[in-house]
N, C-alpha and C positions, 0 to 999 in steps of 0.2 A: 255600373257593377257592383253584386254585390259577393260582399266578403262571407263565406261561410267556416267558421273552425273546424276542424278534425283533429283527432286523435289526441295526443295530450291534452290539446291547450283547450277541448271542445268537453273537458271534464272540471275547467277551473270555475264553470258555474256550480257545480257542488261541492258540498260538506268537505272540506278539507279532508283527505285521506278514509275516505265514505265512513266520516264516524256515528255510529249507531248508538244512540241514548237508552234503546230496550234494554240492554242485558244490564248498565249501571241502574238505571231507575228499579230493577228489577232487587239488585243487590242492596241496595238503598234501602226499599221497603223491609227485606228481610233483617235485614241491621236493625231497623226500628221496631221489627216485632220482637227481638231477642231483646233489647234494651227494655220496654214494655213488659214483658215476660218475668225476665231479671228481677226489674223493680219489684213488681205483683210479688213475686217470691220473698222478694227481700221485707217488704212490706207485711206480707202474709206472718213470716216467719218470725219476727220481731212484736209480733201479737199475741200477747200472754191473756188465753179466754180461760185455760183450767191453770189453776194454780191452788196446791194443796199445803197444808202445813200437818204432819205426822207427828206421833211420839209413842214410842214402841221401849217397854225396859224386860228385862231378862234377866234370873237370875243362873248361878251356877255355871258359869261363861269361864274357860279357861283361854280358847283361843277363838280369837275373831278375824276374819277374813274378809276385806271388801271390795270389791272391782265396781268400781263407779264410769262406767263408759260414755256418760253423759256430756261430759266436760265439767261438770258441777265440782267446789269444792270438798274437802274434805278436813272437818275440825276435830282435834282427840284432847281432850280433856281429863286428867286425874279426877277417880272419886272414892268415898269412905262408901265401905263397906261392899257387899258383893255383886250390884246392880250394875247390869250395862242399860245406861239407856241412850236410846237411838230418838234424835231430832232431825228431822228432813224438812224440806219445802221442794214440792216437785213441781214443777214449772212447764206446761206442754202450749202447744200452738194449734193453729189448722193443720198445719202440716204434719205435724209429729205428736208422739203423745210419748211419756215416759212410763217404761216398764221396770218394775221392782221383783225382786223372786228373792225371797227370807228363807233358809232353812236353819232352825234350829233345832239340833239334832244333840242329846247329850251335854257334853262339854263345850260343843262348837257351835259357833253363830257365823252361818257364810251368807251374803247379801250380794248380788247379783242384781246389776242394775242400767239398762240399756233405754234405748229411743228406739220406738217402731215409728214407720213412716219413712217419711222424706227425710233424708239425714244431713243435708247440706242449707244452712240458713234457717235451722229448725228452728231457733230459739228453746228446745228440746234440754232443761238441766236438773238435776236433783243437788242440793247442798247439805253435807252432812253434817249435824255437829254431835258427835259422840262422848257420852262417858263409860271411861274404861277404868274396872278396879286394878289396886296393885296385884304386880304378878301375872295379871294378863297377855298371853303374847298376840301381837297384833300385824297383820299385814294389808297393807290399802295400796293401789293400784287405781289411776285415774287415766286420761287422757291430755287433757290441758288445764286441770281443774291442780291449786294450788292443795299441798298435804301439809298441815301445821299441825303439832305433837307439842304438847307443853305438858312436863312433871310427871309424866308413865312413869312406871316401874315393872318392868318387863321387855321381853326383847322385841323390837320394832325392826319392820319390811317395809318399806316405803320408796313405793318405782311410780314414775308418772312420764310423760313423753315431752309434752313441752310446759307441763306447771314447773312452778317451786316446789322445795320441799324444804321446811323449819321446821326444827325440831330442839326444845330446849329444855332446860333442867330434865335431863332422862335419866334415869337409873336403870341398866342393863344395856346390852348389847344393841347396836343399832345399823343396819343397811341402809342406804338410799342410791336412789337411780336414777339417775335426768338425760335426756339425750340434750336438749336443749336450754333445759330451766337449770336455774342456780341450786345448790345446797348448801343450807346453813345450818351446823351442827355446832350447837354451842352451849357449855355446860352439862358434858357429857358425862356420865361415869360407867364405864364399860367399853368394851371393844367397839371400833368403828369401823363400819366399811360405805365409802363413798365411790359414784362412778359418776363423769358425765361427757360428753362428748363437748359442748362449748359453753358451757355454763359455767360459772366460779364454784367453787368448792371452799367454805371454810371451816374447819373443824376447834373448837376448845374445849379442853377436859383432862380426862386420864380415862387409863384404861390397858389393857395386857395390849392389845394391838390397834394400831390406826393404817388401814390402808386406801389411799387415794389415787384415781386416775383422771386423767381428761386429755382430753386431744389436742382443744386451744384454749380453755380455761385456765384459769389460774387456779393455784391451791395456795391455800394461807393456812397454814397449822401448825404455826408458829408457838402457839398457846395450850396444845396439846401434848402429855406426856405418855410416853405409852413405855413399855418393854419394848416391841417391833414398831418400827416406822416404815413403811412401804411406798413409796409416792415416783408416780410418772406422768409424762406426759409431750406430746409429739412439739407442742410450741409455747405450751402454756409455761408460766413464770412458775417455782417452786421456792414457798417460802417454809423452812421447816424448824422444829428448836424445841424447848421443851424441855423434858430429861427421856433420855431412850438409851436402851442398852445394844441395841443395833437400827442401826438409820441404813436402809436401802434406796437411795432415789436415783431416776432417769430423766432426760430429757434430749430432744435432737438438737430444738434453738431455742428454748426457754433457758432462759438465766436462773441459777439453783442460788438461793441463801440459807444458813442454818446460822443456828446463833443457840448454845445451849449453854450452861455453868453448869452442869453435870457431866461428870465421869462416865463414859461409857467406852465397850468394847471394839464396837466399830462402828466407822461411816464411810459408807462407799456410794460413791459419785461417779456416776457416767454421764457425759455430754457431748454432744459434735461441735454445734458453732455456740452452744451455750456456757457463759461466764459460770464460774466457783466460786462463790464467797464462804467464810465458814468463821466463824468466833467459838474458840473451845476452850475448857480451863486450862491454865497453864500447868505445863507439865511435858513428859517428854513421848513422844507417838513413835510407832513405826509405819513410815510413809511408802505407800508405795503408789503404782500406776504411772501412765505416762501423759504427756502432750505431743502432738505431731506439731503441732509451728503456734501453739498457745502460750504465752509466758506461764511459769509458776513461781508463786514466790512463797517461801513459808517461814511464818515468824514465830514460829513453835522450836522445840528442842524435837531433834529426833535423833532414832537409834532403832538400828535392826531388832527385831524380837520384845521390843516395848508393850505392855502389858495392854495398851490402846491402840489401834490402828485405824490411819485414813488413808484409804484406798481411793484416787482421783485420777479417771482417766476423761482426755477431750481429744478430739481432733483437733480445732482450731479456739476454742474457747481459752480466755483465761482464769488461770488459778490464783487464789490469795489466801491463806489459811493465815491466822491470827488468835495469840491466846488473849486470854482477859483476867 
């Protein structure tokens, strides 16, 4: 007698589950093609087939505006006389070429730089080195390139998305903005404003106003003297001090540290869970504010209506004020 398998058992001689190789082989082939194309684009983008150095000079310029959207850096230096010297190196690839538009009109010099062609992995960039005469107002914007300025005399506005901003030995007002890059302002003689989302802010010098804000980045302005100081962060630590007439600081969870040896009119600090520690000149202070659950410890004399006022409020953060 011959036994013949039927039904479910009859399919046991086939591949389990009716597995089909076709779709998976096709998917694998597609992935291989994608990897090959991606590698080829990356290689072509990093092949610098066009690299040029250019230098131009301009006189009678009072305002410089540079928008560098290529990812290249910008360096600014002080110069003697009234000549603006613009030096740059332009780098292109088979995928993208740098485009530069210069408009010298009257006392204004405007430079707009970008890349044509394939934008991603293109290897296209323009790096600038600019000599700036004293008294010139400068505005610089970059995408990811670093902005560095040293020894300038005049108002400066520096903005970048992910690049760092470094300003040193500057005379004049400074405004700096970065999303993820750090901001370093050293030896500033003039008002300073700095804003960053996640980057750290450091400021030293003196001026009428210091204004600094971050979301998660730390602010260290303990070495900046200003008539008015305003600083805020969500979770970043604040370190403030120097001399000031009025100081306003606020955080959600970041700690606040203030240290000053100069008498002041008002020190106002507010946090949710961040602690507050301050060292102030010995004297008598009008202390106001409240803490919901945080401890409050004051090592200075207090009296309502005193000339100097300390207003500190927290939700759960600890407060400690000492004299020096």
